[in-house]
N, CA, C and O atoms as a MOPAC input file, in Angstrom:
PM7 MOZYME 1SCF
protein

 N      0.95100 1    -1.04600 1    -0.09400 1
 C     -0.04400 1     0.55800 1     0.11600 1
 C      1.14100 1     1.72000 1    -0.09400 1
 O      2.22200 1     2.03300 1     0.40400 1
 N      0.50200 1     2.02700 1    -0.84400 1
 C      1.59200 1     3.19500 1    -0.80200 1
 C      0.46400 1     4.73400 1    -0.91200 1
 O     -0.19700 1     5.20200 1    -1.83900 1
 N      0.64100 1     5.07700 1     0.26800 1
 C     -0.33600 1     6.21000 1     0.56500 1
 C      0.24900 1     8.19200 1     0.48600 1
 O      0.56000 1     8.94900 1     1.40500 1
 N      0.18200 1     8.41900 1    -0.98600 1
 C      0.96700 1     9.61700 1    -1.60400 1
 C      2.23300 1     8.98400 1    -1.31300 1
 O      2.89000 1     9.10600 1    -0.27900 1
 N      2.50100 1     8.30500 1    -2.32100 1
 C      4.27900 1     8.23800 1    -1.86500 1
 C      4.64200 1     9.22100 1    -3.33400 1
 O      5.86000 1     9.35600 1    -3.45400 1
 N      3.97000 1     9.79800 1    -4.25900 1
 C      3.76000 1    10.54700 1    -5.14000 1
 C      3.55200 1    11.99700 1    -4.44200 1
 O      3.08100 1    12.81300 1    -5.23400 1
 N      3.72900 1    12.36700 1    -3.49700 1
 C      4.16300 1    13.89200 1    -2.44000 1
 C      4.83700 1    14.88000 1    -3.45900 1
 O      5.87200 1    14.45200 1    -3.97000 1
 N      4.59100 1    15.62000 1    -3.68400 1
 C      6.25700 1    16.40100 1    -4.46600 1
 C      6.61400 1    16.65900 1    -6.01200 1
 O      7.22300 1    17.45700 1    -6.72400 1
 N      5.52900 1    14.98100 1    -6.11300 1
 C      6.18500 1    14.65000 1    -7.82400 1
 C      5.31900 1    14.90900 1    -8.53900 1
 O      4.16800 1    14.82600 1    -8.10900 1
 N      5.53900 1    15.27300 1    -9.74300 1
 C      4.53900 1    15.38900 1   -10.97700 1
 C      5.53200 1    15.60700 1   -12.88000 1
 O      6.67500 1    15.84700 1   -13.26800 1
 N      4.81200 1    15.45900 1   -13.20400 1
 C      5.43100 1    15.61700 1   -14.15800 1
 C      5.87200 1    13.85000 1   -15.03200 1
 O      5.27600 1    12.78500 1   -14.87100 1
 N      6.85600 1    14.07900 1   -15.74900 1
 C      7.84400 1    12.96700 1   -16.04300 1
 C      7.78000 1    12.14400 1   -15.06700 1
 O      7.34400 1    11.00000 1   -15.19600 1
 N      8.44900 1    12.91000 1   -13.36200 1
 C      8.48200 1    12.14800 1   -12.96800 1
 C      7.27600 1    10.61300 1   -12.22200 1
 O      7.45600 1     9.47800 1   -11.78100 1
 N      6.30600 1    11.38000 1   -12.43300 1
 C      4.50100 1    11.11400 1   -12.49300 1
 C      4.88600 1    10.04000 1   -12.91000 1
 O      5.21900 1     8.99700 1   -12.34700 1
 N      4.80300 1    10.45000 1   -14.26600 1
 C      4.62500 1     9.18400 1   -14.89400 1
 C      5.48800 1     7.52100 1   -14.56300 1
 O      4.99700 1     6.40900 1   -14.37000 1
 N      7.06700 1     8.02400 1   -14.61400 1
 C      7.50400 1     7.09600 1   -14.52700 1
 C      7.59200 1     6.13000 1   -13.42700 1
 O      7.89800 1     4.93800 1   -13.46700 1
 N      7.06400 1     7.33500 1   -11.83000 1
 C      6.83800 1     6.80100 1   -10.69800 1
 C      5.35700 1     5.54900 1   -11.12000 1
 O      5.33100 1     4.42600 1   -10.61600 1
 N      4.37700 1     6.00100 1   -11.99300 1
 C      3.30800 1     5.42600 1   -12.27400 1
 C      3.56400 1     3.73900 1   -13.22200 1
 O      2.88500 1     2.71400 1   -13.28700 1
 N      4.56200 1     4.06000 1   -13.68300 1
 C      4.99400 1     3.34900 1   -14.38000 1
 C      5.64000 1     2.01400 1   -13.59600 1
 O      5.10800 1     0.90400 1   -13.60100 1
 N      6.55000 1     2.25600 1   -13.10800 1
 C      6.98800 1     1.68100 1   -11.94600 1
 C      6.08500 1     0.94100 1   -11.13100 1
 O      6.75700 1    -0.02700 1   -10.77700 1
 N      4.97300 1     0.83600 1   -10.63900 1
 C      4.08900 1     0.98800 1    -9.27900 1
 C      3.78100 1    -0.72800 1   -11.12500 1
 O      4.14400 1    -1.85300 1   -11.46800 1
 N      2.99300 1     0.31700 1   -11.49600 1
 C      2.52000 1    -1.03500 1   -12.90200 1
 C      3.24300 1    -2.19700 1   -13.62000 1
 O      2.78600 1    -2.82700 1   -14.57400 1
 N      4.69000 1    -2.42600 1   -12.89600 1
 C      5.74200 1    -3.38000 1   -13.29000 1
 C      5.75200 1    -3.96600 1   -12.32900 1
 O      5.88700 1    -5.18200 1   -12.46100 1
 N      5.57300 1    -3.23000 1   -10.45900 1
 C      5.18400 1    -3.90000 1    -9.61600 1
 C      3.98800 1    -4.92700 1    -9.60200 1
 O      4.14200 1    -6.14800 1    -9.57900 1
 N      2.73900 1    -4.25300 1    -9.61800 1
 C      1.71100 1    -4.29900 1    -9.90700 1
 C      1.37900 1    -6.53700 1   -10.94400 1
 O      0.44400 1    -7.32000 1   -10.77500 1
 N      2.78400 1    -6.68800 1   -11.94200 1
 C      2.74500 1    -7.20700 1   -12.60400 1
 C      3.05000 1    -8.85200 1   -11.42400 1
 O      3.10700 1    -9.97000 1   -11.93600 1
 N      3.13200 1    -8.73600 1   -10.60000 1
 C      3.91000 1    -9.71700 1    -9.05300 1
 C      3.50200 1    -9.40400 1    -8.02000 1
 O      3.46900 1   -10.44400 1    -7.36300 1
 N      2.96200 1    -8.15800 1    -7.10700 1
 C      2.12100 1    -8.06700 1    -6.45500 1
 C      0.90100 1    -7.00500 1    -6.51400 1
 O      0.75700 1    -6.14700 1    -7.38500 1
 N     -0.18700 1    -7.30400 1    -5.09300 1
 C     -1.20900 1    -6.24500 1    -5.06000 1
 C      0.15500 1    -5.06100 1    -4.90300 1
 O      1.22700 1    -5.02300 1    -4.29800 1
 N     -0.72900 1    -4.04300 1    -5.97000 1
 C      0.07500 1    -2.30800 1    -5.16200 1
 C     -1.68600 1    -1.66700 1    -5.21500 1
 O     -2.45100 1    -1.41000 1    -6.14500 1
 N     -1.80900 1    -1.58200 1    -3.54400 1
 C     -2.30300 1    -0.49000 1    -3.83400 1
 C     -2.16300 1     1.30600 1    -3.67300 1
 O     -1.46800 1     1.64100 1    -2.71400 1
 N     -2.68300 1     2.32700 1    -4.41500 1
 C     -2.25400 1     3.77600 1    -4.50400 1
 C     -3.36000 1     4.47800 1    -4.40600 1
 O     -4.52200 1     4.43700 1    -4.80900 1
 N     -2.54500 1     5.26000 1    -3.63600 1
 C     -3.89900 1     6.34500 1    -2.98400 1
 C     -2.90900 1     7.54200 1    -3.65200 1
 O     -2.31100 1     8.23600 1    -2.83000 1
 N     -2.81100 1     7.67400 1    -4.30600 1
 C     -2.79900 1     9.24200 1    -5.23800 1
 C     -3.25200 1    10.12700 1    -5.32900 1
 O     -4.26100 1    10.19600 1    -4.62800 1
 N     -2.94500 1    11.37400 1    -6.14300 1
 C     -3.85900 1    12.78000 1    -5.74800 1
 C     -3.20300 1    12.86200 1    -7.93200 1
 O     -3.74200 1    13.64800 1    -8.71200 1
 N     -2.08800 1    11.91300 1    -8.35900 1
 C     -1.67800 1    12.56700 1    -9.47900 1
 C     -2.29200 1    11.58900 1   -10.85400 1
 O     -2.38500 1    10.36200 1   -10.87400 1
 N     -2.64800 1    12.51400 1   -11.90800 1
 C     -3.36300 1    11.54300 1   -12.04300 1
 C     -2.89100 1    10.81100 1   -13.32400 1
 O     -3.70800 1    10.02100 1   -13.79700 1
 N     -1.64300 1    10.95200 1   -13.99400 1
 C     -0.60700 1    10.38100 1   -14.34100 1
 C     -0.16000 1     9.18100 1   -13.81700 1
 O      0.55600 1     8.52500 1   -14.57400 1
 N     -0.43900 1     8.61800 1   -12.48600 1
 C     -0.09100 1     7.80800 1   -11.50000 1
 C     -1.80300 1     6.59600 1   -11.48400 1
 O     -1.89900 1     5.37100 1   -11.42300 1
 N     -2.99000 1     7.81600 1   -11.58100 1
 C     -4.07300 1     7.28800 1   -11.13500 1
 C     -4.35500 1     6.24600 1   -12.17000 1
 O     -4.92400 1     5.17700 1   -11.95000 1
 N     -3.69900 1     6.84900 1   -13.82800 1
 C     -4.52500 1     5.69700 1   -14.87500 1
 C     -3.54200 1     4.94600 1   -14.97100 1
 O     -3.93600 1     4.20300 1   -15.87100 1
 N     -2.48800 1     4.57100 1   -14.68600 1
 C     -1.43400 1     3.00300 1   -14.85900 1
 C     -2.30100 1     2.04200 1   -14.01300 1
 O     -2.13900 1     0.82400 1   -14.08600 1
 N     -3.46400 1     2.76300 1   -12.99900 1
 C     -3.44900 1     1.22700 1   -12.62600 1
 C     -4.57200 1     0.33000 1   -13.12600 1
 O     -4.98000 1     0.75100 1   -14.20800 1
 N     -5.04100 1    -0.46900 1   -12.82600 1
 C     -6.18300 1    -1.54600 1   -13.43600 1
 C     -7.47600 1    -1.03900 1   -13.04000 1
 O     -8.47600 1    -0.92800 1   -13.75000 1
 N     -7.31500 1    -0.69500 1   -11.61900 1
 C     -9.22500 1    -0.48700 1   -11.27700 1
 C     -8.62400 1     0.92800 1   -10.73000 1
 O     -7.44500 1     1.28300 1   -10.73500 1
 N     -9.92700 1     1.73200 1   -10.19200 1
 C     -9.64000 1     2.75600 1    -9.92200 1
 C    -11.39400 1     3.36700 1    -9.38400 1
 O    -12.43500 1     3.58800 1   -10.00400 1
 N    -10.84400 1     3.49500 1    -7.43900 1
 C    -11.67900 1     3.57500 1    -7.03600 1
 C    -11.45800 1     5.48400 1    -6.39800 1
 O    -10.47300 1     6.20900 1    -6.26200 1
 N    -12.95300 1     5.66900 1    -6.15900 1
 C    -12.95700 1     7.28600 1    -5.50100 1
 C    -13.01200 1     6.78300 1    -3.76500 1
 O    -13.64000 1     5.81600 1    -3.33300 1
 N    -12.31300 1     7.58000 1    -3.10100 1
 C    -12.63000 1     7.52300 1    -1.82900 1
 C    -13.31500 1     8.55800 1    -1.47100 1
 O    -12.66000 1     9.57600 1    -1.69800 1
 N    -14.78400 1     8.87500 1    -0.81100 1
 C    -14.93400 1    10.68100 1    -0.74900 1
 C    -15.77200 1     9.94700 1     0.81300 1
 O    -16.22800 1     8.89000 1     1.25000 1
 N    -15.55400 1    11.36200 1     1.17200 1
 C    -17.01500 1    12.17100 1     2.55700 1
 C    -17.82400 1    12.27100 1     2.62700 1
 O    -18.29900 1    13.28700 1     2.11900 1
 N    -18.58400 1    11.46500 1     3.21000 1
 C    -20.27500 1    12.12600 1     3.32600 1
 C    -20.58800 1    12.83700 1     4.41500 1
 O    -20.90000 1    12.08600 1     5.33900 1
 N    -20.64900 1    14.29100 1     4.76900 1
 C    -21.42800 1    15.06500 1     6.47900 1
 C    -22.67700 1    14.73600 1     6.26200 1
 O    -23.32200 1    14.59100 1     5.22300 1
 N    -22.96700 1    14.62800 1     7.49600 1
 C    -24.44300 1    14.72800 1     8.19500 1
 C    -24.40700 1    15.63700 1     8.90300 1
 O    -23.53100 1    16.50000 1     8.83500 1
 N    -25.62600 1    15.63600 1     9.97300 1
 C    -25.49600 1    16.75900 1    11.34600 1
 C    -24.31600 1    16.12100 1    12.87100 1
 O    -23.95000 1    16.82100 1    13.81600 1
 N    -24.00800 1    14.79200 1    12.65800 1
 C    -23.98200 1    13.90900 1    13.32200 1
 C    -22.35400 1    13.49000 1    12.58800 1
 O    -21.31700 1    14.13900 1    12.71900 1
 N    -22.44200 1    12.91900 1    12.23900 1
 C    -21.22700 1    12.15300 1    11.83100 1
 C    -20.49100 1    12.50300 1    10.75600 1
 O    -20.94300 1    13.57100 1    10.34200 1
 N    -19.35700 1    12.04800 1     9.93000 1
 C    -18.65700 1    12.43200 1     9.34000 1
 C    -18.62900 1    10.66400 1     8.68400 1
 O    -18.30500 1     9.69100 1     9.36300 1
 N    -19.03300 1    10.62700 1     7.30900 1
 C    -18.56500 1     8.88500 1     7.03400 1
 C    -17.82800 1     9.11200 1     6.08900 1
 O    -17.73300 1    10.27100 1     5.68300 1
 N    -17.00500 1     7.92500 1     5.39700 1
 C    -15.99100 1     7.72500 1     4.52600 1
 C    -16.82600 1     6.91000 1     3.71000 1
 O    -17.73200 1     6.31500 1     4.29200 1
 N    -16.67400 1     6.72000 1     2.12800 1
 C    -16.90300 1     5.63200 1     0.99200 1
 C    -16.26300 1     5.55800 1     0.35100 1
 O    -15.34000 1     6.37000 1     0.41600 1
 N    -16.25300 1     4.50900 1    -0.78500 1
 C    -15.59400 1     3.54500 1    -1.31300 1
 C    -15.82600 1     3.21200 1    -2.44800 1
 O    -16.39300 1     2.12000 1    -2.47000 1
 N    -15.61700 1     3.73500 1    -3.64400 1
 C    -16.73300 1     3.16700 1    -4.69400 1
 C    -15.52500 1     3.20300 1    -6.58500 1
 O    -14.85400 1     4.01800 1    -7.21700 1
 N    -15.95600 1     1.71300 1    -6.68700 1
 C    -15.37600 1     1.55800 1    -8.23300 1
 C    -15.40700 1     2.42300 1    -9.59400 1
 O    -16.33100 1     2.25900 1   -10.39100 1
 N    -14.52900 1     3.20800 1    -9.80200 1
 C    -15.24900 1     4.10900 1   -11.27900 1
 C    -15.01500 1     3.22000 1   -12.22000 1
 O    -14.06300 1     2.47100 1   -12.43900 1
 N    -16.56800 1     3.51300 1   -13.03200 1
 C    -16.34100 1     2.68600 1   -14.23300 1
 C    -14.97300 1     3.06900 1   -15.24400 1
 O    -13.86500 1     3.35400 1   -14.79100 1
 N    -15.34000 1     3.00200 1   -16.78500 1
 C    -14.10300 1     3.73800 1   -17.47200 1
 C    -14.50800 1     5.45300 1   -17.75300 1
 O    -13.75800 1     6.42900 1   -17.72500 1
 N    -15.81700 1     5.38400 1   -17.99800 1
 C    -15.96700 1     6.97900 1   -18.58900 1
 C    -15.98600 1     7.40000 1   -16.87600 1
 O    -15.99400 1     8.63100 1   -16.86500 1
 N    -15.99500 1     6.97700 1   -15.69100 1
 C    -15.77300 1     7.64400 1   -15.01600 1
 C    -13.95300 1     8.16100 1   -14.38100 1
 O    -13.39900 1     9.12100 1   -13.84700 1
 N    -13.72800 1     7.20100 1   -14.73600 1
 C    -12.70500 1     7.76000 1   -14.55300 1
 C    -11.83500 1     8.42100 1   -15.12100 1
 O    -10.82000 1     8.82900 1   -14.55500 1
 N    -12.11100 1     8.60900 1   -16.28300 1
 C    -12.13200 1     9.38800 1   -17.41000 1
 C    -12.21300 1    10.95000 1   -16.74800 1
 O    -11.21700 1    11.67200 1   -16.73800 1
 N    -13.31300 1    11.31400 1   -16.28400 1
 C    -13.76500 1    12.49800 1   -15.64000 1
 C    -12.83400 1    12.34100 1   -14.63600 1
 O    -11.85900 1    13.09300 1   -14.63300 1
 N    -12.98200 1    11.33600 1   -13.61900 1
 C    -12.15800 1    11.87300 1   -12.62400 1
 C    -10.39800 1    12.14700 1   -12.86600 1
 O     -9.69700 1    12.56600 1   -11.94500 1
 N    -10.01000 1    11.92600 1   -13.84100 1
 C     -8.67400 1    11.89900 1   -14.03200 1
 C     -8.82300 1    13.57900 1   -14.35600 1
 O     -8.25000 1    14.42400 1   -13.66700 1
 N     -9.70900 1    13.91400 1   -15.55000 1
 C     -9.99400 1    15.62700 1   -15.70300 1
 C     -9.81300 1    16.77100 1   -15.24300 1
 O     -9.36300 1    17.78900 1   -15.76900 1
 N    -10.62500 1    16.31000 1   -13.03900 1
 C    -11.11000 1    16.42800 1   -12.19000 1
 C    -10.02400 1    17.17600 1   -11.70000 1
 O     -9.81800 1    18.38700 1   -11.62000 1
 N     -9.07200 1    15.71000 1   -11.24500 1
 C     -7.49200 1    15.95100 1   -11.18600 1
 C     -6.57200 1    16.74500 1   -11.98000 1
 O     -5.64100 1    17.36500 1   -11.46600 1
 N     -6.89100 1    16.73300 1   -13.60600 1
 C     -5.64900 1    17.80100 1   -14.46700 1
 C     -6.36400 1    19.18100 1   -14.30800 1
 O     -5.69300 1    20.18700 1   -14.54100 1
 N     -7.59700 1    19.30500 1   -13.95200 1
 C     -8.05500 1    20.53400 1   -14.06700 1
 C     -8.95300 1    21.38300 1   -13.00700 1
 O     -9.48000 1    22.46300 1   -13.27100 1
 N     -9.02600 1    20.76500 1   -11.87600 1
 C    -10.10000 1    20.93700 1   -11.24000 1
 C    -11.84100 1    21.12200 1   -12.06400 1
 O    -12.76900 1    21.84900 1   -11.71000 1
 N    -11.78200 1    20.39800 1   -12.94000 1
 C    -13.29900 1    20.34000 1   -13.48000 1
 C    -13.28800 1    19.28800 1   -13.95700 1
 O    -12.17900 1    18.94100 1   -14.36100 1
 N    -14.37900 1    18.34100 1   -14.14200 1
 C    -14.39900 1    17.26200 1   -14.79700 1
 C    -15.38200 1    16.96100 1   -16.34600 1
 O    -15.62900 1    15.88900 1   -16.89900 1
 N    -15.78500 1    18.38300 1   -16.72800 1
 C    -16.40100 1    18.70000 1   -17.97700 1
 C    -15.57700 1    19.53500 1   -18.98200 1
 O    -15.71800 1    19.59100 1   -20.20300 1
 N    -14.80300 1    20.08600 1   -18.29700 1
 C    -13.42400 1    20.66700 1   -19.43500 1
 C    -13.43400 1    19.61400 1   -20.33300 1
 O    -13.73600 1    18.45100 1   -20.06500 1
 N    -13.00800 1    20.17100 1   -21.69000 1
 C    -12.93600 1    19.55500 1   -22.98000 1
 C    -11.62700 1    19.40500 1   -23.00300 1
 O    -11.47700 1    18.44100 1   -23.75300 1
 N    -10.87200 1    19.65500 1   -22.75000 1
 C     -9.20300 1    19.89300 1   -23.36800 1
 C     -8.43500 1    19.24200 1   -21.82900 1
 O     -7.22800 1    19.01500 1   -21.91200 1
 N     -9.31200 1    18.88000 1   -20.11400 1
 C     -9.19600 1    18.41600 1   -19.50400 1
 C     -9.24100 1    16.20100 1   -19.62900 1
 O     -8.57700 1    15.22700 1   -19.27500 1
 N    -10.60400 1    16.57300 1   -20.42900 1
 C    -10.51600 1    15.62900 1   -20.83600 1
 C     -9.99600 1    14.15700 1   -21.91000 1
 O     -9.92800 1    12.92800 1   -21.86900 1
 N     -9.66400 1    15.56600 1   -23.00500 1
 C     -8.94300 1    15.36400 1   -23.62600 1
 C     -7.51700 1    14.84900 1   -23.33300 1
 O     -7.14600 1    13.91400 1   -24.04200 1
 N     -6.89900 1    15.18400 1   -22.65900 1
 C     -5.63000 1    14.66100 1   -21.64600 1
 C     -5.80700 1    13.31700 1   -20.55300 1
 O     -4.98600 1    12.53100 1   -20.08000 1
 N     -7.24500 1    13.46300 1   -20.41100 1
 C     -7.21500 1    12.23200 1   -19.11600 1
 C     -7.19700 1    11.14400 1   -20.14500 1
 O     -6.53700 1    10.11800 1   -19.98400 1
 N     -8.27800 1    11.49200 1   -21.71000 1
 C     -8.56800 1    10.31700 1   -22.25300 1
 C     -6.43500 1     9.85800 1   -23.38400 1
 O     -5.95900 1     9.02200 1   -24.15200 1
 N     -6.05800 1    11.02900 1   -22.70200 1
 C     -4.43700 1    10.28900 1   -23.76700 1
 C     -3.34400 1     9.81100 1   -22.37100 1
 O     -2.18200 1     9.41600 1   -22.27200 1
 N     -4.37700 1    10.08200 1   -21.51200 1
 C     -3.10500 1     9.12300 1   -20.07000 1
 C     -2.89000 1     7.55700 1   -20.33600 1
 O     -1.97500 1     6.73700 1   -20.40300 1
 N     -4.43800 1     7.64600 1   -20.45900 1
 C     -4.47900 1     5.43800 1   -20.92100 1
 C     -3.43600 1     4.95800 1   -22.73600 1
 O     -3.02700 1     3.89900 1   -23.21300 1
 N     -3.41000 1     6.23800 1   -23.13100 1
 C     -2.35300 1     5.39800 1   -23.88800 1
 C     -0.87300 1     4.89900 1   -24.04700 1
 O     -0.57400 1     4.13400 1   -24.96300 1

């Protein structure tokens, strides 16, 4: 389990880190918590972890994203918007 191992990393180094984790995952299970789209795009599966608050509690949730949801989430990570056309195109390119 890698919890934000990519802190302070970006660009080409982030892509290389994602590739190394992808290679590692061929031998063992790898779970990575990341805010970098270059790393997130390398995974076989993508889960979104989020919190919901009500008047009394905060609950943490996790759910697996579909392929389309993955692209939207990566676009959100790239630009702060999940419907920005340039970010969506960039997100799709990360899967190539």
